[in-house]
Backbone as XML, in Angstrom:
<?xml version="1.0"?>
<chain id="A" units="angstrom">
  <residue number="1" name="MET">
    <atom name="N" x="76.974" y="135.018" z="75.117"/>
    <atom name="CA" x="75.831" y="135.211" z="75.986"/>
    <atom name="C" x="75.313" y="133.846" z="76.440"/>
  </residue>
  <residue number="2" name="GLU">
    <atom name="N" x="75.458" y="133.576" z="77.713"/>
    <atom name="CA" x="75.040" y="132.282" z="78.248"/>
    <atom name="C" x="73.615" y="132.351" z="78.770"/>
  </residue>
  <residue number="3" name="LEU">
    <atom name="N" x="72.887" y="131.267" z="78.505"/>
    <atom name="CA" x="71.552" y="131.170" z="79.060"/>
    <atom name="C" x="71.645" y="130.520" z="80.438"/>
  </residue>
  <residue number="4" name="LYS">
    <atom name="N" x="71.090" y="131.181" z="81.422"/>
    <atom name="CA" x="71.133" y="130.665" z="82.781"/>
    <atom name="C" x="69.892" y="129.815" z="83.017"/>
  </residue>
  <residue number="5" name="LYS">
    <atom name="N" x="70.091" y="128.598" z="83.528"/>
    <atom name="CA" x="68.975" y="127.715" z="83.792"/>
    <atom name="C" x="68.217" y="128.222" z="85.014"/>
  </residue>
  <residue number="6" name="LYS">
    <atom name="N" x="66.911" y="128.339" z="84.853"/>
    <atom name="CA" x="66.077" y="128.842" z="85.932"/>
    <atom name="C" x="65.913" y="127.765" z="86.997"/>
  </residue>
  <residue number="7" name="GLU">
    <atom name="N" x="66.120" y="128.157" z="88.253"/>
    <atom name="CA" x="65.999" y="127.213" z="89.357"/>
    <atom name="C" x="64.524" y="126.971" z="89.662"/>
  </residue>
  <residue number="8" name="PHE">
    <atom name="N" x="64.184" y="125.705" z="89.941"/>
    <atom name="CA" x="62.800" y="125.345" z="90.219"/>
    <atom name="C" x="62.363" y="125.898" z="91.564"/>
  </residue>
  <residue number="9" name="THR">
    <atom name="N" x="61.176" y="126.488" z="91.596"/>
    <atom name="CA" x="60.581" y="126.939" z="92.849"/>
    <atom name="C" x="59.157" y="126.418" z="92.933"/>
  </residue>
  <residue number="10" name="TYR">
    <atom name="N" x="58.703" y="126.185" z="94.152"/>
    <atom name="CA" x="57.327" y="125.741" z="94.394"/>
    <atom name="C" x="56.716" y="126.735" z="95.360"/>
  </residue>
  <residue number="11" name="LYS">
    <atom name="N" x="55.724" y="127.467" z="94.879"/>
    <atom name="CA" x="55.046" y="128.502" z="95.676"/>
    <atom name="C" x="56.059" y="129.507" z="96.219"/>
  </residue>
  <residue number="12" name="GLY">
    <atom name="N" x="57.070" y="129.833" z="95.399"/>
    <atom name="CA" x="58.057" y="130.838" z="95.764"/>
    <atom name="C" x="59.212" y="130.345" z="96.609"/>
  </residue>
  <residue number="13" name="LYS">
    <atom name="N" x="59.288" y="129.054" z="96.897"/>
    <atom name="CA" x="60.371" y="128.504" z="97.717"/>
    <atom name="C" x="61.176" y="127.502" z="96.906"/>
  </residue>
  <residue number="14" name="THR">
    <atom name="N" x="62.482" y="127.484" z="97.128"/>
    <atom name="CA" x="63.342" y="126.529" z="96.437"/>
    <atom name="C" x="63.208" y="125.158" z="97.091"/>
  </residue>
  <residue number="15" name="VAL">
    <atom name="N" x="63.727" y="124.140" z="96.417"/>
    <atom name="CA" x="63.637" y="122.774" z="96.920"/>
    <atom name="C" x="64.396" y="122.642" z="98.243"/>
  </residue>
  <residue number="16" name="ASP">
    <atom name="N" x="65.535" y="123.320" z="98.373"/>
    <atom name="CA" x="66.305" y="123.248" z="99.618"/>
    <atom name="C" x="65.518" y="123.834" z="100.786"/>
  </residue>
  <residue number="17" name="GLU">
    <atom name="N" x="64.800" y="124.935" z="100.538"/>
    <atom name="CA" x="63.968" y="125.525" z="101.602"/>
    <atom name="C" x="62.807" y="124.594" z="101.946"/>
  </residue>
  <residue number="18" name="LEU">
    <atom name="N" x="62.251" y="123.933" z="100.937"/>
    <atom name="CA" x="61.129" y="123.023" z="101.170"/>
    <atom name="C" x="61.556" y="121.777" z="101.944"/>
  </residue>
  <residue number="19" name="LYS">
    <atom name="N" x="62.799" y="121.329" z="101.738"/>
    <atom name="CA" x="63.272" y="120.126" z="102.426"/>
    <atom name="C" x="63.368" y="120.326" z="103.934"/>
  </residue>
  <residue number="20" name="THR">
    <atom name="N" x="63.476" y="121.571" z="104.384"/>
    <atom name="CA" x="63.535" y="121.834" z="105.819"/>
    <atom name="C" x="62.153" y="121.754" z="106.472"/>
  </residue>
  <residue number="21" name="LEU">
    <atom name="N" x="61.099" y="121.798" z="105.661"/>
    <atom name="CA" x="59.741" y="121.764" z="106.198"/>
    <atom name="C" x="59.322" y="120.360" z="106.606"/>
  </residue>
  <residue number="22" name="ASP">
    <atom name="N" x="58.445" y="120.284" z="107.587"/>
    <atom name="CA" x="57.820" y="119.037" z="108.002"/>
    <atom name="C" x="56.758" y="118.673" z="106.961"/>
  </residue>
  <residue number="23" name="VAL">
    <atom name="N" x="56.336" y="117.409" z="106.940"/>
    <atom name="CA" x="55.322" y="116.954" z="105.975"/>
    <atom name="C" x="54.027" y="117.748" z="106.147"/>
  </residue>
  <residue number="24" name="ARG">
    <atom name="N" x="53.638" y="118.004" z="107.399"/>
    <atom name="CA" x="52.394" y="118.744" z="107.648"/>
    <atom name="C" x="52.517" y="120.205" z="107.260"/>
  </residue>
  <residue number="25" name="GLU">
    <atom name="N" x="53.713" y="120.789" z="107.409"/>
    <atom name="CA" x="53.920" y="122.180" z="106.984"/>
    <atom name="C" x="53.866" y="122.274" z="105.460"/>
  </residue>
  <residue number="26" name="PHE">
    <atom name="N" x="54.436" y="121.274" z="104.778"/>
    <atom name="CA" x="54.372" y="121.266" z="103.312"/>
    <atom name="C" x="52.940" y="121.058" z="102.839"/>
  </residue>
  <residue number="27" name="ALA">
    <atom name="N" x="52.158" y="120.287" z="103.601"/>
    <atom name="CA" x="50.767" y="120.012" z="103.221"/>
    <atom name="C" x="49.951" y="121.297" z="103.140"/>
  </residue>
  <residue number="28" name="LYS">
    <atom name="N" x="50.307" y="122.299" z="103.913"/>
    <atom name="CA" x="49.581" y="123.575" z="103.885"/>
    <atom name="C" x="49.819" y="124.341" z="102.581"/>
  </residue>
  <residue number="29" name="MET">
    <atom name="N" x="50.851" y="123.944" z="101.822"/>
    <atom name="CA" x="51.189" y="124.655" z="100.592"/>
    <atom name="C" x="50.550" y="124.037" z="99.343"/>
  </residue>
  <residue number="30" name="VAL">
    <atom name="N" x="50.110" y="122.775" z="99.429"/>
    <atom name="CA" x="49.580" y="122.100" z="98.239"/>
    <atom name="C" x="48.090" y="122.380" z="98.083"/>
  </residue>
  <residue number="31" name="ARG">
    <atom name="N" x="47.532" y="121.904" z="96.970"/>
    <atom name="CA" x="46.106" y="122.102" z="96.704"/>
    <atom name="C" x="45.245" y="121.308" z="97.682"/>
  </residue>
  <residue number="32" name="SER">
    <atom name="N" x="43.965" y="121.633" z="97.747"/>
    <atom name="CA" x="43.092" y="121.118" z="98.802"/>
    <atom name="C" x="42.956" y="119.602" z="98.785"/>
  </residue>
  <residue number="33" name="ARG">
    <atom name="N" x="42.838" y="118.973" z="97.623"/>
    <atom name="CA" x="42.680" y="117.517" z="97.563"/>
    <atom name="C" x="43.905" y="116.826" z="98.157"/>
  </residue>
  <residue number="34" name="GLN">
    <atom name="N" x="45.093" y="117.290" z="97.746"/>
    <atom name="CA" x="46.326" y="116.703" z="98.254"/>
    <atom name="C" x="46.510" y="117.028" z="99.738"/>
  </residue>
  <residue number="35" name="ARG">
    <atom name="N" x="46.107" y="118.236" z="100.129"/>
    <atom name="CA" x="46.242" y="118.630" z="101.538"/>
    <atom name="C" x="45.431" y="117.701" z="102.443"/>
  </residue>
  <residue number="36" name="ARG">
    <atom name="N" x="44.186" y="117.427" z="102.058"/>
    <atom name="CA" x="43.344" y="116.536" z="102.871"/>
    <atom name="C" x="43.951" y="115.133" z="102.941"/>
  </residue>
  <residue number="37" name="THR">
    <atom name="N" x="44.462" y="114.655" z="101.811"/>
    <atom name="CA" x="45.083" y="113.324" z="101.782"/>
    <atom name="C" x="46.327" y="113.287" z="102.655"/>
  </residue>
  <residue number="38" name="MET">
    <atom name="N" x="47.135" y="114.328" z="102.586"/>
    <atom name="CA" x="48.381" y="114.356" z="103.363"/>
    <atom name="C" x="48.108" y="114.458" z="104.857"/>
  </residue>
  <residue number="39" name="PHE">
    <atom name="N" x="47.097" y="115.214" z="105.261"/>
    <atom name="CA" x="46.784" y="115.298" z="106.688"/>
    <atom name="C" x="46.270" y="113.965" z="107.220"/>
  </residue>
  <residue number="40" name="ARG">
    <atom name="N" x="45.597" y="113.184" z="106.368"/>
    <atom name="CA" x="45.113" y="111.874" z="106.795"/>
    <atom name="C" x="46.237" y="110.843" z="106.849"/>
  </residue>
  <residue number="41" name="THR">
    <atom name="N" x="47.208" y="110.942" z="105.928"/>
    <atom name="CA" x="48.224" y="109.889" z="105.790"/>
    <atom name="C" x="49.652" y="110.362" z="106.070"/>
  </residue>
  <residue number="42" name="PHE">
    <atom name="N" x="49.818" y="111.460" z="106.821"/>
    <atom name="CA" x="51.176" y="111.972" z="107.023"/>
    <atom name="C" x="52.058" y="110.972" z="107.762"/>
  </residue>
  <residue number="43" name="GLN">
    <atom name="N" x="51.463" y="110.119" z="108.615"/>
    <atom name="CA" x="52.257" y="109.117" z="109.329"/>
    <atom name="C" x="52.808" y="108.071" z="108.362"/>
  </residue>
  <residue number="44" name="GLU">
    <atom name="N" x="52.012" y="107.666" z="107.366"/>
    <atom name="CA" x="52.487" y="106.713" z="106.356"/>
    <atom name="C" x="53.615" y="107.320" z="105.534"/>
  </residue>
  <residue number="45" name="ILE">
    <atom name="N" x="53.465" y="108.595" z="105.177"/>
    <atom name="CA" x="54.500" y="109.268" z="104.378"/>
    <atom name="C" x="55.802" y="109.344" z="105.165"/>
  </residue>
  <residue number="46" name="GLU">
    <atom name="N" x="55.721" y="109.753" z="106.446"/>
    <atom name="CA" x="56.926" y="109.845" z="107.272"/>
    <atom name="C" x="57.567" y="108.478" z="107.485"/>
  </residue>
  <residue number="47" name="LYS">
    <atom name="N" x="56.749" y="107.436" z="107.647"/>
    <atom name="CA" x="57.266" y="106.082" z="107.825"/>
    <atom name="C" x="57.993" y="105.631" z="106.561"/>
  </residue>
  <residue number="48" name="PHE">
    <atom name="N" x="57.424" y="105.938" z="105.385"/>
    <atom name="CA" x="58.059" y="105.587" z="104.113"/>
    <atom name="C" x="59.402" y="106.299" z="103.967"/>
  </residue>
  <residue number="49" name="ILE">
    <atom name="N" x="59.452" y="107.575" z="104.323"/>
    <atom name="CA" x="60.693" y="108.356" z="104.212"/>
    <atom name="C" x="61.762" y="107.773" z="105.135"/>
  </residue>
  <residue number="50" name="ASN">
    <atom name="N" x="61.408" y="107.515" z="106.389"/>
    <atom name="CA" x="62.390" y="106.993" z="107.352"/>
    <atom name="C" x="62.886" y="105.613" z="106.959"/>
  </residue>
  <residue number="51" name="ARG">
    <atom name="N" x="61.993" y="104.766" z="106.451"/>
    <atom name="CA" x="62.365" y="103.414" z="106.043"/>
    <atom name="C" x="63.255" y="103.433" z="104.798"/>
  </residue>
  <residue number="52" name="SER">
    <atom name="N" x="63.052" y="104.423" z="103.938"/>
    <atom name="CA" x="63.755" y="104.466" z="102.653"/>
    <atom name="C" x="65.119" y="105.130" z="102.720"/>
  </residue>
  <residue number="53" name="LYS">
    <atom name="N" x="65.375" y="105.925" z="103.746"/>
    <atom name="CA" x="66.632" y="106.686" z="103.821"/>
    <atom name="C" x="67.865" y="105.785" z="103.772"/>
  </residue>
  <residue number="54" name="VAL">
    <atom name="N" x="67.789" y="104.609" z="104.374"/>
    <atom name="CA" x="68.938" y="103.694" z="104.410"/>
    <atom name="C" x="69.287" y="103.237" z="102.994"/>
  </residue>
  <residue number="55" name="LYS">
    <atom name="N" x="68.268" y="102.852" z="102.212"/>
    <atom name="CA" x="68.526" y="102.392" z="100.844"/>
    <atom name="C" x="69.019" y="103.531" z="99.959"/>
  </residue>
  <residue number="56" name="ILE">
    <atom name="N" x="68.460" y="104.723" z="100.148"/>
    <atom name="CA" x="68.845" y="105.879" z="99.336"/>
    <atom name="C" x="70.310" y="106.239" z="99.583"/>
  </residue>
  <residue number="57" name="GLU">
    <atom name="N" x="70.747" y="106.167" z="100.841"/>
    <atom name="CA" x="72.147" y="106.484" z="101.158"/>
    <atom name="C" x="73.107" y="105.506" z="100.498"/>
  </residue>
  <residue number="58" name="LYS">
    <atom name="N" x="72.671" y="104.254" z="100.317"/>
    <atom name="CA" x="73.502" y="103.253" z="99.643"/>
    <atom name="C" x="73.426" y="103.384" z="98.125"/>
  </residue>
  <residue number="59" name="GLY">
    <atom name="N" x="72.543" y="104.243" z="97.629"/>
    <atom name="CA" x="72.403" y="104.438" z="96.183"/>
    <atom name="C" x="71.473" y="103.454" z="95.517"/>
  </residue>
  <residue number="60" name="LYS">
    <atom name="N" x="70.695" y="102.723" z="96.305"/>
    <atom name="CA" x="69.771" y="101.747" z="95.745"/>
    <atom name="C" x="68.418" y="102.384" z="95.447"/>
  </residue>
  <residue number="61" name="MET">
    <atom name="N" x="67.645" y="101.698" z="94.591"/>
    <atom name="CA" x="66.304" y="102.147" z="94.277"/>
    <atom name="C" x="65.335" y="101.596" z="95.321"/>
  </residue>
  <residue number="62" name="VAL">
    <atom name="N" x="64.427" y="102.437" z="95.783"/>
    <atom name="CA" x="63.401" y="102.018" z="96.740"/>
    <atom name="C" x="62.209" y="101.509" z="95.945"/>
  </residue>
  <residue number="63" name="LYS">
    <atom name="N" x="61.742" y="100.298" z="96.253"/>
    <atom name="CA" x="60.581" y="99.744" z="95.568"/>
    <atom name="C" x="59.369" y="99.865" z="96.474"/>
  </residue>
  <residue number="64" name="THR">
    <atom name="N" x="58.224" y="100.213" z="95.879"/>
    <atom name="CA" x="57.018" y="100.357" z="96.668"/>
    <atom name="C" x="55.775" y="99.981" z="95.874"/>
  </residue>
  <residue number="65" name="HIS">
    <atom name="N" x="54.771" y="99.501" z="96.592"/>
    <atom name="CA" x="53.461" y="99.226" z="96.026"/>
    <atom name="C" x="52.504" y="100.357" z="96.359"/>
  </residue>
  <residue number="66" name="GLN">
    <atom name="N" x="52.919" y="101.306" z="97.178"/>
    <atom name="CA" x="52.041" y="102.379" z="97.651"/>
    <atom name="C" x="51.918" y="103.470" z="96.596"/>
  </residue>
  <residue number="67" name="ARG">
    <atom name="N" x="50.956" y="103.297" z="95.698"/>
    <atom name="CA" x="50.749" y="104.241" z="94.602"/>
    <atom name="C" x="50.021" y="105.501" z="95.059"/>
  </residue>
  <residue number="68" name="SER">
    <atom name="N" x="49.423" y="105.469" z="96.249"/>
    <atom name="CA" x="48.628" y="106.603" z="96.712"/>
    <atom name="C" x="49.434" y="107.607" z="97.534"/>
  </residue>
  <residue number="69" name="LEU">
    <atom name="N" x="50.716" y="107.333" z="97.787"/>
    <atom name="CA" x="51.538" y="108.279" z="98.541"/>
    <atom name="C" x="51.805" y="109.519" z="97.699"/>
  </residue>
  <residue number="70" name="ILE">
    <atom name="N" x="51.867" y="110.657" z="98.361"/>
    <atom name="CA" x="52.094" y="111.934" z="97.680"/>
    <atom name="C" x="53.569" y="112.294" z="97.784"/>
  </residue>
  <residue number="71" name="VAL">
    <atom name="N" x="54.128" y="112.822" z="96.694"/>
    <atom name="CA" x="55.539" y="113.195" z="96.647"/>
    <atom name="C" x="55.749" y="114.451" z="97.497"/>
  </residue>
  <residue number="72" name="VAL">
    <atom name="N" x="56.701" y="114.381" z="98.430"/>
    <atom name="CA" x="57.042" y="115.501" z="99.309"/>
    <atom name="C" x="58.494" y="115.907" z="99.025"/>
  </residue>
  <residue number="73" name="PRO">
    <atom name="N" x="58.911" y="117.095" z="99.453"/>
    <atom name="CA" x="60.256" y="117.600" z="99.105"/>
    <atom name="C" x="61.410" y="116.714" z="99.547"/>
  </residue>
  <residue number="74" name="GLN">
    <atom name="N" x="61.253" y="115.947" z="100.634"/>
    <atom name="CA" x="62.346" y="115.083" z="101.088"/>
    <atom name="C" x="62.676" y="114.005" z="100.073"/>
  </residue>
  <residue number="75" name="MET">
    <atom name="N" x="61.752" y="113.703" z="99.151"/>
    <atom name="CA" x="61.947" y="112.640" z="98.163"/>
    <atom name="C" x="62.610" y="113.122" z="96.878"/>
  </residue>
  <residue number="76" name="VAL">
    <atom name="N" x="62.803" y="114.420" z="96.722"/>
    <atom name="CA" x="63.376" y="114.946" z="95.478"/>
    <atom name="C" x="64.800" y="114.413" z="95.317"/>
  </residue>
  <residue number="77" name="GLY">
    <atom name="N" x="65.063" y="113.827" z="94.152"/>
    <atom name="CA" x="66.371" y="113.249" z="93.859"/>
    <atom name="C" x="66.424" y="111.744" z="94.077"/>
  </residue>
  <residue number="78" name="TRP">
    <atom name="N" x="65.405" y="111.171" z="94.672"/>
    <atom name="CA" x="65.367" y="109.732" z="94.924"/>
    <atom name="C" x="65.014" y="108.966" z="93.666"/>
  </residue>
  <residue number="79" name="LYS">
    <atom name="N" x="65.464" y="107.711" z="93.612"/>
    <atom name="CA" x="65.035" y="106.774" z="92.574"/>
    <atom name="C" x="64.045" y="105.815" z="93.233"/>
  </residue>
  <residue number="80" name="ILE">
    <atom name="N" x="62.806" y="105.810" z="92.730"/>
    <atom name="CA" x="61.755" y="104.997" z="93.333"/>
    <atom name="C" x="61.187" y="104.070" z="92.271"/>
  </residue>
  <residue number="81" name="GLY">
    <atom name="N" x="61.037" y="102.795" z="92.616"/>
    <atom name="CA" x="60.393" y="101.821" z="91.740"/>
    <atom name="C" x="58.934" y="101.701" z="92.157"/>
  </residue>
  <residue number="82" name="ILE">
    <atom name="N" x="58.026" y="102.153" z="91.302"/>
    <atom name="CA" x="56.601" y="102.154" z="91.623"/>
    <atom name="C" x="55.946" y="100.993" z="90.889"/>
  </residue>
  <residue number="83" name="TYR">
    <atom name="N" x="55.233" y="100.157" z="91.621"/>
    <atom name="CA" x="54.618" y="98.961" z="91.057"/>
    <atom name="C" x="53.376" y="99.326" z="90.259"/>
  </residue>
  <residue number="84" name="ASN">
    <atom name="N" x="53.288" y="98.797" z="89.013"/>
    <atom name="CA" x="52.128" y="99.111" z="88.170"/>
    <atom name="C" x="51.210" y="97.907" z="87.984"/>
  </residue>
  <residue number="85" name="GLY">
    <atom name="N" x="51.390" y="96.880" z="88.803"/>
    <atom name="CA" x="50.578" y="95.679" z="88.698"/>
    <atom name="C" x="51.290" y="94.560" z="87.981"/>
  </residue>
  <residue number="86" name="GLN">
    <atom name="N" x="52.382" y="94.877" z="87.311"/>
    <atom name="CA" x="53.141" y="93.877" z="86.559"/>
    <atom name="C" x="54.624" y="93.929" z="86.892"/>
  </residue>
  <residue number="87" name="LYS">
    <atom name="N" x="55.161" y="95.146" z="86.982"/>
    <atom name="CA" x="56.584" y="95.327" z="87.271"/>
    <atom name="C" x="56.786" y="96.650" z="88.001"/>
  </residue>
  <residue number="88" name="PHE">
    <atom name="N" x="57.998" y="96.880" z="88.476"/>
    <atom name="CA" x="58.337" y="98.135" z="89.132"/>
    <atom name="C" x="58.870" y="99.108" z="88.088"/>
  </residue>
  <residue number="89" name="VAL">
    <atom name="N" x="58.195" y="100.234" z="87.927"/>
    <atom name="CA" x="58.587" y="101.254" z="86.951"/>
    <atom name="C" x="59.560" y="102.209" z="87.651"/>
  </residue>
  <residue number="90" name="PRO">
    <atom name="N" x="60.813" y="102.326" z="87.165"/>
    <atom name="CA" x="61.766" y="103.228" z="87.820"/>
    <atom name="C" x="61.428" y="104.692" z="87.522"/>
  </residue>
  <residue number="91" name="VAL">
    <atom name="N" x="61.394" y="105.490" z="88.589"/>
    <atom name="CA" x="61.050" y="106.909" z="88.469"/>
    <atom name="C" x="62.072" y="107.717" z="89.249"/>
  </residue>
  <residue number="92" name="GLU">
    <atom name="N" x="62.616" y="108.750" z="88.617"/>
    <atom name="CA" x="63.512" y="109.694" z="89.290"/>
    <atom name="C" x="62.654" y="110.878" z="89.724"/>
  </residue>
  <residue number="93" name="VAL">
    <atom name="N" x="62.587" y="111.143" z="91.017"/>
    <atom name="CA" x="61.721" y="112.195" z="91.542"/>
    <atom name="C" x="62.380" y="113.554" z="91.319"/>
  </residue>
  <residue number="94" name="ILE">
    <atom name="N" x="61.630" y="114.473" z="90.681"/>
    <atom name="CA" x="62.112" y="115.828" z="90.428"/>
    <atom name="C" x="61.146" y="116.820" z="91.072"/>
  </residue>
  <residue number="95" name="GLY">
    <atom name="N" x="61.515" y="118.074" z="91.090"/>
    <atom name="CA" x="60.726" y="119.101" z="91.765"/>
    <atom name="C" x="59.323" y="119.274" z="91.214"/>
  </residue>
  <residue number="96" name="GLU">
    <atom name="N" x="59.151" y="119.074" z="89.912"/>
    <atom name="CA" x="57.842" y="119.257" z="89.306"/>
    <atom name="C" x="56.823" y="118.218" z="89.766"/>
  </residue>
  <residue number="97" name="MET">
    <atom name="N" x="57.280" y="117.145" z="90.400"/>
    <atom name="CA" x="56.383" y="116.077" z="90.860"/>
    <atom name="C" x="55.784" y="116.365" z="92.234"/>
  </residue>
  <residue number="98" name="LEU">
    <atom name="N" x="56.212" y="117.415" z="92.903"/>
    <atom name="CA" x="55.740" y="117.699" z="94.256"/>
    <atom name="C" x="54.223" y="117.839" z="94.279"/>
  </residue>
  <residue number="99" name="GLY">
    <atom name="N" x="53.595" y="117.169" z="95.234"/>
    <atom name="CA" x="52.151" y="117.248" z="95.388"/>
    <atom name="C" x="51.374" y="116.248" z="94.567"/>
  </residue>
  <residue number="100" name="HIS">
    <atom name="N" x="52.055" y="115.456" z="93.718"/>
    <atom name="CA" x="51.381" y="114.444" z="92.901"/>
    <atom name="C" x="51.532" y="113.074" z="93.555"/>
  </residue>
  <residue number="101" name="LYS">
    <atom name="N" x="50.649" y="112.154" z="93.187"/>
    <atom name="CA" x="50.711" y="110.794" z="93.736"/>
    <atom name="C" x="51.665" y="109.936" z="92.915"/>
  </residue>
  <residue number="102" name="PHE">
    <atom name="N" x="52.258" y="108.928" z="93.561"/>
    <atom name="CA" x="53.173" y="108.013" z="92.874"/>
    <atom name="C" x="52.511" y="107.352" z="91.676"/>
  </residue>
  <residue number="103" name="GLY">
    <atom name="N" x="51.269" y="106.964" z="91.811"/>
    <atom name="CA" x="50.560" y="106.235" z="90.765"/>
    <atom name="C" x="50.470" y="106.983" z="89.448"/>
  </residue>
  <residue number="104" name="GLU">
    <atom name="N" x="50.594" y="108.302" z="89.480"/>
    <atom name="CA" x="50.517" y="109.090" z="88.248"/>
    <atom name="C" x="51.720" y="108.866" z="87.343"/>
  </residue>
  <residue number="105" name="PHE">
    <atom name="N" x="52.810" y="108.368" z="87.897"/>
    <atom name="CA" x="54.050" y="108.220" z="87.134"/>
    <atom name="C" x="54.323" y="106.785" z="86.705"/>
  </residue>
  <residue number="106" name="ALA">
    <atom name="N" x="53.423" y="105.859" z="87.046"/>
    <atom name="CA" x="53.553" y="104.460" z="86.643"/>
    <atom name="C" x="52.200" y="103.991" z="86.110"/>
  </residue>
  <residue number="107" name="PRO">
    <atom name="N" x="51.930" y="104.200" z="84.826"/>
    <atom name="CA" x="50.620" y="103.826" z="84.274"/>
    <atom name="C" x="50.372" y="102.322" z="84.370"/>
  </residue>
  <residue number="108" name="THR">
    <atom name="N" x="49.127" y="101.962" z="84.702"/>
    <atom name="CA" x="48.786" y="100.554" z="84.879"/>
    <atom name="C" x="48.295" y="99.918" z="83.588"/>
  </residue>
  <residue number="109" name="ARG">
    <atom name="N" x="47.905" y="100.713" z="82.639"/>
    <atom name="CA" x="47.395" y="100.182" z="81.370"/>
    <atom name="C" x="48.330" y="100.575" z="80.232"/>
  </residue>
  <residue number="110" name="ALA">
    <atom name="N" x="48.669" y="99.592" z="79.393"/>
    <atom name="CA" x="49.575" y="99.837" z="78.273"/>
    <atom name="C" x="48.819" y="100.506" z="77.129"/>
  </residue>
  <residue number="111" name="ARG">
    <atom name="N" x="49.563" y="101.148" z="76.252"/>
    <atom name="CA" x="48.950" y="101.762" z="75.074"/>
    <atom name="C" x="48.492" y="100.665" z="74.127"/>
  </residue>
  <residue number="112" name="ILE">
    <atom name="N" x="47.350" y="100.885" z="73.486"/>
    <atom name="CA" x="46.778" y="99.893" z="72.588"/>
    <atom name="C" x="47.287" y="100.132" z="71.171"/>
  </residue>
  <residue number="113" name="LYS">
    <atom name="N" x="47.706" y="99.055" z="70.516"/>
    <atom name="CA" x="48.121" y="99.124" z="69.120"/>
    <atom name="C" x="47.082" y="98.374" z="68.311"/>
  </residue>
  <residue number="114" name="HIS">
    <atom name="N" x="46.374" y="99.089" z="67.483"/>
    <atom name="CA" x="45.330" y="98.464" z="66.677"/>
    <atom name="C" x="45.926" y="97.874" z="65.408"/>
  </residue>
  <residue number="115" name="GLY">
    <atom name="N" x="45.295" y="96.805" z="64.931"/>
    <atom name="CA" x="45.755" y="96.153" z="63.707"/>
    <atom name="C" x="45.267" y="96.889" z="62.470"/>
  </residue>
  <residue number="116" name="LYS">
    <atom name="N" x="45.362" y="96.222" z="61.341"/>
    <atom name="CA" x="44.973" y="96.854" z="60.088"/>
    <atom name="C" x="43.450" y="96.855" z="59.936"/>
  </residue>
  <residue number="117" name="LEU">
    <atom name="N" x="42.962" y="97.742" z="59.100"/>
    <atom name="CA" x="41.533" y="97.891" z="58.864"/>
    <atom name="C" x="41.084" y="97.052" z="57.674"/>
  </residue>
  <residue number="118" name="GLY">
    <atom name="N" x="39.791" y="96.834" z="57.586"/>
    <atom name="CA" x="39.190" y="96.263" z="56.379"/>
    <atom name="C" x="39.352" y="94.766" z="56.251"/>
  </residue>
  <residue number="119" name="VAL">
    <atom name="N" x="39.535" y="94.310" z="54.995"/>
    <atom name="CA" x="39.608" y="92.883" z="54.702"/>
    <atom name="C" x="40.859" y="92.308" z="55.372"/>
  </residue>
  <residue number="120" name="GLY">
    <atom name="N" x="40.675" y="91.227" z="56.111"/>
    <atom name="CA" x="41.788" y="90.590" z="56.796"/>
    <atom name="C" x="41.969" y="91.070" z="58.222"/>
  </residue>
  <residue number="121" name="ALA">
    <atom name="N" x="41.177" y="92.056" z="58.644"/>
    <atom name="CA" x="41.310" y="92.571" z="60.002"/>
    <atom name="C" x="40.798" y="91.569" z="61.023"/>
  </residue>
  <residue number="122" name="THR">
    <atom name="N" x="39.757" y="90.838" z="60.681"/>
    <atom name="CA" x="39.227" y="89.804" z="61.564"/>
    <atom name="C" x="39.309" y="88.462" z="60.860"/>
  </residue>
  <residue number="123" name="LYS">
    <atom name="N" x="39.155" y="87.395" z="61.640"/>
    <atom name="CA" x="39.253" y="86.063" z="61.068"/>
    <atom name="C" x="38.136" y="85.802" z="60.051"/>
  </residue>
  <residue number="124" name="GLY">
    <atom name="N" x="36.954" y="86.377" z="60.291"/>
    <atom name="CA" x="35.829" y="86.166" z="59.404"/>
    <atom name="C" x="35.983" y="86.878" z="58.070"/>
  </residue>
  <residue number="125" name="SER">
    <atom name="N" x="36.718" y="87.956" z="58.027"/>
    <atom name="CA" x="36.850" y="88.710" z="56.781"/>
    <atom name="C" x="38.074" y="88.313" z="55.972"/>
  </residue>
  <residue number="126" name="LYS">
    <atom name="N" x="38.808" y="87.299" z="56.392"/>
    <atom name="CA" x="39.977" y="86.864" z="55.633"/>
    <atom name="C" x="39.594" y="86.283" z="54.267"/>
  </residue>
  <residue number="127" name="HIS">
    <atom name="N" x="38.512" y="85.543" z="54.253"/>
    <atom name="CA" x="38.122" y="84.843" z="53.042"/>
    <atom name="C" x="37.153" y="85.686" z="52.226"/>
  </residue>
  <residue number="128" name="LYS">
    <atom name="N" x="37.580" y="86.081" z="51.053"/>
    <atom name="CA" x="36.721" y="86.893" z="50.203"/>
    <atom name="C" x="35.628" y="85.995" z="49.597"/>
  </residue>
  <residue number="129" name="SER">
    <atom name="N" x="34.528" y="86.616" z="49.351"/>
    <atom name="CA" x="33.452" y="85.856" z="48.734"/>
    <atom name="C" x="33.785" y="85.557" z="47.272"/>
  </residue>
  <residue number="130" name="LYS">
    <atom name="N" x="33.236" y="84.497" z="46.697"/>
    <atom name="CA" x="33.566" y="84.054" z="45.347"/>
    <atom name="C" x="32.651" y="84.663" z="44.292"/>
  </residue>
  <residue number="131" name="LYS">
    <atom name="N" x="31.917" y="85.685" z="44.607"/>
    <atom name="CA" x="30.965" y="86.303" z="43.673"/>
    <atom name="C" x="31.647" y="86.970" z="42.523"/>
  </residue>
</chain>
């Protein structure tokens, strides 16, 4: 008995069906915050897609500083390097990322590792009192 992998759908449509849609047509399917952003910046998104197609066809990673761009279906399968303020974080775009901003996938702040507690944790507590 084989388990069949479920194909990803977004609002009832497969990724191939979504790729045929224009950016503005896809914007009508996302949530209101993303929809408003996409209607304001659809020209930037289309410019990014057209500029990136050449590198994608060669198999190269596209690097960008534009963390506010929203992932659209034409980008599914692309390798994108998103700048986090220090380096380009490589991200493989998958269907579940549709409608999210690039910045969500490249955190700008590193996780904090705290030191040990108690005596010796700070420079002042290294020296025990002689009492």
